[in-house]
Structure formats: C-alpha cells, structure tokens
GUNU-956460 format. One record per residue (C-alpha): x, y, z; residue number from 0. Coordinates in nm, 4 decimals. Example, Ala and Ser with C-alpha at 12.3 -4.5 7.8 and 13.67 -1.06 7.14 Angstrom:
residues 2
px,py,pz,seq
1.2300,-0.4500,0.7800,0
1.3670,-0.1060,0.7140,1
END
This chain:
residues 190
px,py,pz,seq
0.3082,8.5737,2.9485,0
0.2393,8.3893,3.2703,1
-0.1347,8.4660,3.2733,2
-0.2395,8.1663,3.0612,3
-0.0475,7.9351,3.2945,4
-0.1902,8.1051,3.6044,5
-0.5398,8.0742,3.4571,6
-0.4840,7.7062,3.3830,7
-0.3612,7.6431,3.7384,8
-0.6641,7.8252,3.8835,9
-0.8985,7.6166,3.6678,10
-0.7223,7.2954,3.7706,11
-0.7442,7.3898,4.1396,12
-1.1159,7.4706,4.1033,13
-1.1778,7.1419,3.9205,14
-0.9818,6.9378,4.1743,15
-1.1567,7.1160,4.4615,16
-1.4993,7.0447,4.3096,17
-1.4205,6.6769,4.2596,18
-1.2705,6.6402,4.6088,19
-1.5628,6.8214,4.7736,20
-1.8145,6.5986,4.5994,21
-1.6168,6.2878,4.6929,22
-1.5754,6.3878,5.0568,23
-1.9420,6.4748,5.1027,24
-2.0591,6.1551,4.9315,25
-1.8186,5.9407,5.1335,26
-1.9196,6.1038,5.4633,27
-2.2915,6.0684,5.3923,28
-2.2444,5.6992,5.3087,29
-2.0645,5.6508,5.6413,30
-2.3334,5.8397,5.8335,31
-2.6059,5.6281,5.6737,32
-2.4235,5.3101,5.7735,33
-2.3589,5.2146,5.4113,34
-2.0279,5.0668,5.3011,35
-1.7944,5.3568,5.2281,36
-1.4856,5.2759,5.0287,37
-1.2444,5.4642,4.8102,38
-1.4721,5.3674,4.5220,39
-1.7561,5.5519,4.7007,40
-1.5347,5.8611,4.7157,41
-1.4466,5.8408,4.3452,42
-1.8051,5.7733,4.2380,43
-1.9464,6.0593,4.4472,44
-1.6810,6.3025,4.3273,45
-1.7372,6.2071,3.9655,46
-2.1186,6.2133,3.9825,47
-2.1293,6.5537,4.1519,48
-1.8380,6.7128,3.9657,49
-2.0271,6.9454,3.7288,50
-2.2920,7.0635,3.9757,51
-2.0290,7.1271,4.2468,52
-1.8036,7.3052,3.9965,53
-2.0985,7.5215,3.8884,54
-2.1784,7.5981,4.2518,55
-1.8135,7.6847,4.3183,56
-1.7996,7.9225,4.0222,57
-2.1308,8.0825,4.1202,58
-2.0070,8.1235,4.4778,59
-1.6818,8.2748,4.3539,60
-1.8701,8.5180,4.1304,61
-2.1070,8.6266,4.4086,62
-1.8376,8.6735,4.6742,63
-1.6113,8.8446,4.4226,64
-1.8991,9.0727,4.3252,65
-1.9704,9.1560,4.6884,66
-1.6034,9.2327,4.7505,67
-1.5839,9.4451,4.4371,68
-1.8987,9.6373,4.5362,69
-1.7587,9.7057,4.8833,70
-1.4288,9.8173,4.7320,71
-1.6014,10.0510,4.4866,72
-1.8129,10.2093,4.7603,73
-1.5029,10.2602,4.9760,74
-1.3249,10.4143,4.6743,75
-1.6171,10.6516,4.6095,76
-1.6268,10.7556,4.9761,77
-1.2527,10.8220,4.9770,78
-1.3204,11.1362,4.7711,79
-1.5162,11.2870,5.0590,80
-1.3588,11.4853,5.3444,81
-1.1323,11.2664,5.5624,82
-1.3538,11.2462,5.8748,83
-1.6699,11.1662,5.6776,84
-1.4839,10.9219,5.4523,85
-1.3468,10.7218,5.7458,86
-1.6813,10.6916,5.9197,87
-1.8652,10.5903,5.6014,88
-1.5911,10.3428,5.5047,89
-1.6040,10.1751,5.8467,90
-1.9831,10.1490,5.8196,91
-1.9608,9.9998,5.4684,92
-1.6887,9.7494,5.5612,93
-1.8696,9.6372,5.8791,94
-2.1993,9.6045,5.6887,95
-2.0183,9.4082,5.4159,96
-1.8605,9.1693,5.6662,97
-2.1958,9.1178,5.8416,98
-2.3627,9.0482,5.5054,99
-2.0909,8.7987,5.4088,100
-2.1150,8.6150,5.7430,101
-2.4940,8.6027,5.7112,102
-2.4640,8.4635,5.3570,103
-2.1960,8.2131,5.4616,104
-2.4230,8.0696,5.7297,105
-2.7298,8.0604,5.5041,106
-2.5345,7.8857,5.2283,107
-2.3327,7.6511,5.4516,108
-2.5298,7.3457,5.3328,109
-2.5179,7.4380,4.9644,110
-2.2683,7.1751,4.8496,111
-2.4247,6.9083,5.0710,112
-2.7592,6.9662,4.8966,113
-2.5898,6.9568,4.5562,114
-2.4158,6.6240,4.6267,115
-2.6616,6.4381,4.8510,116
-2.9923,6.5575,4.7063,117
-2.8428,6.5708,4.3543,118
-2.9690,6.9204,4.2973,119
-2.8072,7.1603,4.0579,120
-2.6224,7.4714,4.1711,121
-2.9361,7.6855,4.2048,122
-3.1447,7.4041,4.3558,123
-2.8726,7.3412,4.6138,124
-2.8607,7.7117,4.6939,125
-3.2372,7.7195,4.7529,126
-3.2211,7.4021,4.9627,127
-2.9473,7.5476,5.1841,128
-3.1425,7.8678,5.2397,129
-3.4543,7.6649,5.3271,130
-3.2641,7.4301,5.5607,131
-3.1170,7.7194,5.7598,132
-3.4407,7.9208,5.7761,133
-3.5162,7.9804,6.1440,134
-3.1909,7.8075,6.2408,135
-2.9413,8.0820,6.1589,136
-2.8075,8.1232,6.5138,137
-2.7760,7.7480,6.5713,138
-2.5947,7.7052,6.2407,139
-2.3707,8.0040,6.3142,140
-2.2898,7.8628,6.6591,141
-2.1988,7.5250,6.5131,142
-1.9789,7.6819,6.2438,143
-1.8137,7.9082,6.5023,144
-1.7465,7.6098,6.7300,145
-1.5944,7.4153,6.4417,146
-1.3820,7.7175,6.3563,147
-1.2550,7.7491,6.7151,148
-1.1730,7.3776,6.7277,149
-0.9908,7.3988,6.3945,150
-0.7950,7.7079,6.4959,151
-0.7039,7.5514,6.8308,152
-0.5731,7.2408,6.6577,153
-0.3756,7.4580,6.4140,154
-0.2181,7.6605,6.6955,155
-0.1268,7.3440,6.8876,156
0.0284,7.1867,6.5791,157
0.2204,7.5043,6.4962,158
0.3598,7.5057,6.8513,159
0.4711,7.1448,6.8017,160
0.6314,7.2382,6.4695,161
0.8142,7.5219,6.6453,162
0.9346,7.2745,6.9065,163
1.0683,7.0592,6.6234,164
1.2665,7.3569,6.4926,165
1.4046,7.4315,6.8404,166
1.5012,7.0671,6.8976,167
1.6672,7.0366,6.5589,168
1.8399,6.7196,6.4471,169
1.6629,6.3984,6.3532,170
1.4115,6.4196,6.6416,171
1.3064,6.7692,6.5362,172
1.2775,6.6639,6.1733,173
1.0596,6.3652,6.2656,174
0.8380,6.5873,6.4813,175
0.7950,6.8319,6.1931,176
0.7023,6.5504,5.9529,177
0.4450,6.4159,6.2012,178
0.3009,6.7659,6.2491,179
0.2770,6.8181,5.8716,180
0.0920,6.4876,5.8287,181
-0.1473,6.5780,6.1127,182
-0.2110,6.9200,5.9581,183
-0.2950,6.7598,5.6237,184
-0.5336,6.5173,5.7933,185
-0.7077,6.7981,5.9859,186
-0.7488,7.0108,5.6737,187
-0.9130,6.7200,5.4922,188
-1.1583,6.6299,5.7706,189
END
C-alpha cells in the first residue's frame, strides 16, 4: 500500500531537484557574467528550465538504470558458469561497467548546464555536453576528481567536528553540531 506514496515522494524529489538545479545553474551563470543575480534570478531560471531539466534527469535516470540492469543481468548469467570462470568474468564485467559509467559521467558533465544556459532540450543538451568535452576528457575528469577530493575532504573535516561536538556534549557540543550541520548544508548546495 505504500508504493503510491513512495512513487509520489520520488516524483516530488525529482521535480524539486530539477527546479533547484535549473535555478542554481541560472543564478551561477548570471553571477559569472557579472549580471545582477538575485533570488528572483534563481526562481526565474529554475522555472524556465524546469521541464527540460526534468526530462534530462529522467533520461539520465533511465540510461544509468539501464546500464546497471545490464551489468546485473550479465553478472547473473555468468553466475551459472563454474565458480573460477564466473568470478573472473564478473570482475571483468563490473570493472568495464564502472569504466563505462565514469567515461559517460565525464562526457555528460555539462549536460544540465547546456540545457539551462543554452536553452537546449534534453537531447540537445546531451549533444552539447558531448561536443564540449570532445578532446578534453582528461582535463574534465581531472577537474571533477579535484572537486570530488575537495568535497570529500570538507565532509571528513566536518564529520570530525561533529564527532567533537558529541564528545564535548552539553550546550557547547550542541552548538558545534548545529554549526557543522549548517556548514554541511551550505557545502552540499554549492
């Protein structure tokens, strides 16, 4: 009986994510161009790009889900083979699948930016991202990896501070945990 409610929540999260992504990208681009960027800019960008970003999100979800399902099915088929052969083939399939997903992630890293900024549809944004990263895969991968390391480092540091708040206890510990939670929310939304 819970499935309709779960489905509704998933749809609401996807819709909110699409609107927020469009708003954040539009706001950031306005700031980078030196244009006035206000909360109204955020709302207008999110609203204008809502349907194309939602379509791109659903297409992305379908493709990654399809890739994951294909990898899972191949692993399931190989599990019927003798144990030694099955393990080797499964490792090869999983590694190849991860490499393919990382390659696709880098090639499509500018997809939503193209959808919002260039006002392209989901497929036009996909093509624009592939074109923009052509010949620049390693540079784009390096930038994304660097951003990931910075984000993970900040998360680890904030989690250590949150742990310190637990150890300290009392009002000082509670205040530290609130500050850490606010910082984590700000970092996630940057």
